[in-house]
N, C-alpha and C positions, 0 to 999 in steps of 0.2 A: 635938157630935160624939159617940156613943154609946161604951161601953165595947168593944164588939166591933169597931168601926171603929178605935179607937186601938190596941187588942192587935194587930190585922191590920197596921196601918201599922209599928208598931214591929218586928213579927216580919219584915216585908219588909225594911225598913232593916238588920236585923241580918245577914239571908240575903245581901244585897247585900255588906255589909261583910266577911262570912266568905268569900264566894265570889270576890271579887276576888285576893285572893293565890293561891287555890288556881288560878285561871284563869291568873294571871302565871306560876306555878309549871308547869303544863302548857306553857304556850307556850314557856317558856324550855327545858324539857327536850325539846319538838320541835325547836326550833332547834338544840340542842347536838347531836341526833340527826343532823339535816341535816348540820350541819358535821362531824360525824365521819364520815358517809356519803360526803361530798366528799373529806375526808382519806383515806380508806381505800380509795376506789376506785382502780382501775387503768384507768379510762378517760382520756381527753385531753380538755382543756377548751379551747376556742377562744373568745378574747376580741379583738376587732378585728382578725382575721386572724392572730394568734399564738396557737401551742399553748402550753397551761400544764399542769402537773401538778395532781394534787388538792391536794397540799400548797400551792402557789401559789395555787390557786384558793380555799382556805379562808382564806388570808392576805387576799387581795382582797375576800372577801366580808365578812369580820370588819371590815375597814375601813371598807366602806360600810355595815354593819350599825350600827357604832359612830356614823357621821355622821348615820344617818337615824332612829336609835333612837326619836325624839320621835315619829316617825310609824309606827311599827311596833307594832301591837297584837295580831297573831297571827302564826302560822307563815307562812301565806299572804302576808302583807305583808311578812314577811322575805324570802321568796322574790321578791316583787316588786320591791322596793328593793335588795336586795343581790345577787340572782343571776340576773337576767332580761336585761338590757341595759346598754349603756354610755350613762351618762348625758351623755356629751360627743358621741358619735357617732351614738347611737340605734341601733347594731348590736346584735342579739340575740346573746347568749352561746349557744355550741353545745357539745354533748357527743357525743364520739365513742368508744363502747365497742367491744370487740373483737366482731367478727363481728355487729354490729348498725347500723343505719342512724343517721346523725348526726340527733340531734333538738336541739330548743331545751332549754338547761338548765332553764328554767322548767318545761317540761312534764315532764322527767324527775324534778326535784325534787318537783313535786307528786303524782306517781305513787308516789315512794317515802314522802311525807308520808300519803298514803292507805293505804300497806302498814303502815307504822308504826302509825297509829291503830287499823287493823283487828286488828293483833296484840295492842293493848291492850284491845280490847273483848272 
């Protein structure tokens, strides 16, 4: 292997090592933002036919996040595993905000994640 290829491989290796913590940090800040968004929302959240506040919804999402943490490698996966539907009943979680139609929490959070990312760029 010539010197250019070795240098290139070493450079790629270090870029990968350096970027992993940055990606993890970005992912965690996005998840923290989504949890705060839930917490501070005045919307009502429906899980399995029962209505919950943002505070209750955050506690539930946090428990699911802790349980599925090994499978979560992005904010989208956090939404999928922690805030989409019941793992027991399979029913989708819904959100009802004032003067707006009821929507799936999954879609509502993906839209907020998109908004958050657009503000950062």
